[in-house]
N, C-alpha and C positions, 0 to 999 in steps of 0.2 A: 858511784857506789863504792863503798869502802872495801878494801881487800879483806877477804874472809879470815886471813890470819890475824889481822889487827882488830877484828870485831870483839873477841873476848877482852882485849885490853881496853877498848872503848867502853864496853859495858862496865868493867871494873872501875874505870874512872868516873862514870856517871853514878854508880852506887856510892863510891867514896864521897863524891860531891854532895849527894843527897844526905848522907850520914853526917857530914860536917855541917850542912845547913840545919839539919834537925837538932844537932847538939848545941847549936848557937841559939835556938829558939827556947823560950822558957816553957814551963809546963802549961798545958792548955792552949798553946799557940799552934798554928799550923793545921793541916787537915785532920779530921777525926780518924782515930785508929779504925782499921778494918774490923768488922765483926768476926769473931772467931766461930768456927763451926761448933755445933752443939756437942757436948760431951755425953758419954753414955750415962753419966751420973746426974745429968741435968733433967729434972722432972718436968720441965716446961716444954718438952717435945715428945713426939711419939716415935716408936722404933722405925717406922716406915721412912721418916725423913732422914734418919741416919743411914739407912741402907742406900738411899738414892744418892748420897754423896760419893759412893764408891764407883770406881770405873768398871767394876764387874757387872755382868748381866746374870741374874739368878732366876732360876725357876724351881718352885717347890712342888713336890708331888706326894700323895698319900695313896698307895696302891697295895694290892696283895703281893707277896714276895716274887712270884713268877713274873707278873706284869712289871714290877719295879725293876727287876733285872733286865727285862727286855727293853723297857723305856730307857734305862741308863745306857745300854749298849747302842740303841738307836741314836740317842743324843750324842754319844761320843763318836759314832760313825759320821753323823751330820757335821759335828764341830770337832775335828781331830785335835788332839792335845798339842801336837807339834805346831799347829798353826794358830789355834785359838786359846791355848793354855787351859783347855777344858778339864774339869775334874768334878768328882763327887765331893762336895764340901761337907755334907752331913748325911748320915745314914743311921736310922734308929728304928727299932721295933716299937710300935704303939699298940694299944689295946685291940682286941679282935683280930689278931694275926695280920696287921697291916704294917707296911714299911713307910716311914715318912723320910724323905730325902730331899736334898737341895743340890742341884747341879749349877755350876757356875762356869762362865767363860768370859773372855774379853769381848767388847762390843763389835770389834772388827778385826780381821786378820791383818797382820803387819806385812 
């Protein structure tokens, strides 16, 4: 097994070799380029597919204000900010005195 201090140098050499090999090939040769993730301006996908590309776990709620505050407190108590990077991503008042909000956190604690 290689020494851990030489590993970055080994990786850098491999990347440089691949770059040199790619520059020597003509256009259209070699493996096909990786597909890029959909952009927000691309109409060929729906919004749910973009959200799933994120590492964040999100939960959306629409509740009366008192229940919304309680739910947010419970959520932050269950997933503490220091460990899960939890936060209220969006909070807005919608018709009929309801609060629509999104909570987000990392999928697992580090």
